[in-house]
C-alpha positions as CSV (number, residue, x, y, z in Angstrom):
1,M,213.9,166.7,208.1
2,E,217.1,164.0,207.9
3,E,217.8,162.6,210.9
4,S,221.7,163.1,211.9
5,N,223.2,160.5,214.0
6,Q,225.2,163.6,215.7
7,N,224.8,163.4,219.6
8,R,222.0,160.8,218.9
9,R,222.2,157.7,221.3
10,G,218.7,155.4,222.5
11,L,217.3,156.8,225.4
12,L,215.9,154.8,228.6
13,I,212.2,156.5,228.8
14,V,210.1,155.6,231.6
15,N,206.7,156.7,232.6
16,T,205.4,155.8,236.2
17,G,203.0,157.4,238.1
18,E,199.8,157.0,239.9
19,G,197.9,158.3,236.6
20,K,196.2,156.8,234.0
21,G,198.1,156.8,230.6
22,K,201.6,155.6,230.7
23,T,200.5,152.9,228.4
24,T,199.0,155.1,225.8
25,A,202.2,157.5,226.4
26,A,204.0,154.8,225.3
27,L,202.5,153.8,222.5
28,G,201.5,157.1,221.3
29,V,205.7,156.9,221.0
30,V,205.7,153.5,219.0
31,F,202.6,155.0,216.4
32,R,205.1,158.2,215.8
33,A,208.6,156.0,214.9
34,L,206.0,153.2,212.7
35,G,205.6,156.5,210.9
36,R,209.2,157.1,210.2
37,G,209.9,153.5,209.3
38,K,211.3,152.1,212.5
39,K,210.9,148.9,213.6
40,C,209.5,148.3,217.2
41,G,208.7,145.8,219.8
42,V,206.3,145.7,222.8
43,V,206.4,143.0,225.3
44,Q,203.3,143.6,227.8
45,F,204.1,141.9,231.2
46,I,200.8,142.4,232.9
47,K,197.4,142.7,230.3
48,G,196.8,139.9,228.9
49,K,193.1,138.1,229.6
50,W,191.4,140.4,226.5
51,E,191.8,141.7,223.5
52,T,192.6,145.7,223.1
53,G,192.5,148.0,220.7
54,E,195.5,148.1,220.8
55,R,196.7,144.4,220.6
56,K,193.9,144.2,217.4
57,F,195.8,146.8,215.7
58,A,199.3,145.5,216.0
59,K,198.6,142.8,214.3
60,T,198.1,144.7,211.0
61,I,201.3,146.0,211.5
62,P,204.1,144.5,210.3
63,E,207.1,146.1,211.7
64,L,205.9,146.6,215.1
65,D,206.3,143.1,217.1
66,F,203.6,143.3,220.0
67,H,203.9,140.4,222.6
68,V,201.2,140.5,225.1
69,M,202.8,137.9,227.6
70,G,200.6,138.4,230.6
71,L,197.9,136.5,232.1
72,G,196.0,139.7,233.3
73,F,196.2,141.7,236.7
74,T,198.2,140.2,239.3
75,W,194.7,141.5,241.9
76,E,192.8,139.3,239.8
77,S,195.1,136.1,239.9
78,D,194.6,133.0,240.7
79,D,198.0,131.6,240.7
80,L,200.8,134.3,241.2
81,D,203.2,131.3,240.6
82,R,201.8,131.0,236.9
83,D,202.1,134.6,237.1
84,K,205.6,134.8,238.0
85,T,206.6,132.4,235.2
86,A,204.8,134.5,232.7
87,A,206.8,137.5,233.9
88,K,210.4,135.1,233.8
89,Q,209.2,133.9,229.7
90,A,208.6,138.3,229.0
91,W,211.7,139.1,230.6
92,E,213.4,136.7,228.6
93,L,211.9,138.0,225.5
94,S,212.8,141.5,226.3
95,K,216.2,140.4,226.9
96,K,216.6,139.3,223.3
97,M,214.6,142.3,221.4
98,I,217.0,144.8,223.6
99,L,220.5,143.0,223.0
100,S,219.6,141.9,219.1
101,G,219.9,145.4,217.8
102,E,216.9,144.7,215.2
103,Y,214.2,147.3,217.2
104,D,214.9,151.3,216.8
105,I,211.7,151.0,220.5
106,V,211.3,148.9,223.0
107,V,208.5,148.8,225.3
108,L,208.3,147.1,228.4
109,D,205.0,147.4,229.7
110,E,203.9,147.4,233.1
111,I,207.4,145.6,233.7
112,T,207.1,147.9,237.2
113,Y,204.9,145.3,238.2
114,A,207.1,142.7,238.2
115,F,209.7,144.2,240.1
116,H,207.5,144.8,243.0
117,Y,206.4,141.0,243.1
118,G,209.8,140.2,243.5
119,W,209.8,137.9,240.0
120,L,212.5,140.1,238.5
121,E,215.8,141.4,239.3
122,V,216.1,145.1,239.3
123,D,219.6,145.0,239.1
124,E,219.5,142.3,236.0
125,T,217.6,144.9,234.1
126,V,219.7,147.5,234.5
127,R,222.9,145.5,233.3
128,I,220.5,144.6,230.8
129,L,220.2,148.2,230.0
130,R,223.4,149.5,230.2
131,E,224.7,146.5,227.7
132,R,222.2,147.9,225.0
133,P,223.5,148.2,221.7
134,S,223.3,152.2,221.5
135,Q,220.4,152.9,218.8
136,V,218.4,151.0,221.2
137,H,215.6,153.3,222.7
138,V,213.7,151.3,225.5
139,I,210.7,153.0,227.5
140,I,209.7,151.8,230.9
141,T,206.4,151.8,232.1
142,G,204.6,151.1,235.0
143,R,203.8,152.6,238.8
144,N,206.5,152.6,241.5
145,C,209.2,152.2,238.9
146,P,212.8,151.2,240.9
147,E,215.1,153.7,241.8
148,P,218.2,152.1,240.2
149,I,215.9,152.5,236.4
150,L,215.0,156.3,237.6
151,Q,218.5,157.1,237.9
152,Q,219.4,155.1,234.8
153,A,216.5,156.8,232.9
154,D,217.0,159.8,230.5
155,L,213.5,160.9,230.4
156,I,211.0,159.8,233.2
157,S,207.6,161.3,233.2
158,E,205.5,160.5,236.1
159,I,201.5,160.9,235.3
160,R,199.5,161.8,238.4
161,S,195.7,161.6,238.9
162,V,193.6,164.6,238.9
163,K,190.2,163.0,238.0
164,H,189.1,159.9,236.3
165,P,186.0,158.5,235.2
166,F,185.9,155.4,237.3
167,Q,185.2,157.6,240.5
168,S,182.0,159.0,239.0
169,G,180.9,155.9,238.5
170,I,181.9,155.3,234.8
171,K,183.5,152.2,233.6
172,A,186.3,151.2,231.0
173,Q,185.8,152.2,227.8
174,I,186.3,150.9,224.1
175,G,188.9,153.0,222.3
176,I,189.5,154.9,225.4
177,D,190.9,152.5,228.1
178,F,191.2,149.3,226.3
């Protein structure tokens, strides 16, 4: 089935909520798009300390630009100023990727935490999202997505936690969690 341009435009997709799977869902869309020959970019705002499975696999895919810009989880940080600088650098790269028009999909993974900590301006992000080329899809992941972004979104998925293995003492597992 060929894609027509009729009624097509870049979507703003938000995966938010307290549950596990926001990044996983975004990467599923990336995987689907790559299978269709689309160019994709991922910017991770928080993750960064360990070599995840998606990070390792991304290195093997030429059509995927995968940037791990974060320095690890903020609750483990001993220098939040350094984390703030990393978030600002991630946003500068994200803006270039979004506005370039070279990418079909850009994922801003866990950017919502940068808003929560006051490291990035929501209003600037909303402006960039409005100014993006019409064919560029953007996926935002993270808890507590700011209302102005939710208002602009075309698709919002709220992922809630019903049951989590950690509650039973089961630790994160390779291939499932990282």
